[in-house]
C-alpha positions in Angstrom: 27.6 100.9 114.6 31.2 99.5 114.1 32.0 100.5 117.6 29.2 98.4 119.0 30.2 95.4 116.9 33.8 95.8 118.0 32.9 96.0 121.6 30.6 93.0 121.3 33.3 91.0 119.6 35.9 92.0 122.2 33.5 90.9 125.0 32.8 87.6 123.3 36.5 86.9 122.8 37.2 87.8 126.4 34.5 85.5 127.7 35.7 82.7 125.4 39.2 83.0 126.7 38.1 83.0 130.3 36.2 79.8 129.7 39.2 78.2 128.1 41.5 79.2 131.0 39.0 77.8 133.5 38.9 74.5 131.6 42.7 74.2 131.5 42.8 74.9 135.3 40.3 72.2 135.9 42.3 69.7 133.8 45.5 70.6 135.6 43.8 70.2 139.0 42.5 66.7 137.9 46.1 65.7 136.9 47.7 66.6 140.2 46.1 63.9 142.4 46.8 61.3 139.6 50.5 62.2 139.6 50.6 62.0 143.4 49.1 58.5 143.1 51.8 57.5 140.7 54.5 58.9 143.0 53.1 56.9 145.9 52.7 53.7 143.9 56.2 54.0 142.4 57.7 54.5 145.8 55.9 51.5 147.2 56.9 49.4 144.3 60.5 50.3 144.5 60.7 49.8 148.2 59.0 46.4 147.8 61.8 45.5 145.4 64.3 46.4 148.1 65.4 49.8 146.7 66.1 52.5 149.3 65.6 56.2 148.5 69.2 57.2 149.5 70.8 54.9 146.8 71.0 54.9 143.0 69.0 51.7 142.7 66.0 53.6 143.9 66.3 56.3 141.3 66.8 53.8 138.6 63.7 51.9 139.8 61.6 55.1 139.7 63.0 56.0 136.3 62.1 52.6 134.9 58.5 52.8 136.2 58.1 56.3 134.7 59.5 55.0 131.4 57.1 52.1 131.4 54.2 54.4 132.1 55.3 56.7 129.3 55.7 53.8 126.8 52.3 52.4 127.7 50.7 55.8 127.3 52.4 56.3 123.9 51.3 52.9 122.8 47.7 53.5 123.9 47.7 56.8 122.0 49.1 55.2 118.9 46.5 52.4 119.1 43.8 55.0 119.5 45.0 57.0 116.5 45.3 53.8 114.4 41.8 52.9 115.4 40.5 56.2 114.2 42.5 56.1 110.9 41.5 52.6 110.1 37.8 53.1 110.4 35.7 51.5 107.7 32.6 53.0 106.3 30.1 50.1 106.5 27.4 51.9 104.7 29.4 52.8 101.6 27.9 50.1 99.5 31.2 48.5 98.5 31.5 44.8 97.9 34.0 42.5 99.6 34.2 40.1 96.7 31.9 37.4 98.0 
């Protein structure tokens, strides 16, 4: 009986892990086109500012754009977390002093 339970548990865990791996693969596949779009946009932006790929100004431009994107992402994440932490339970029955 223990052997049957052990096998069933092993099969369940295996299937679960396969599902997780598939989900991670799908998420990575979705990120790749997004990164390609950022690369293309950044290149076009830097070229429109007069930066040429063979010179340091181009690398600095690309770095600044990547930093701006990272800062915006971090700020959005912080705002999202603050929004979740600052939630108020409207139905708690507390009075506001009015």
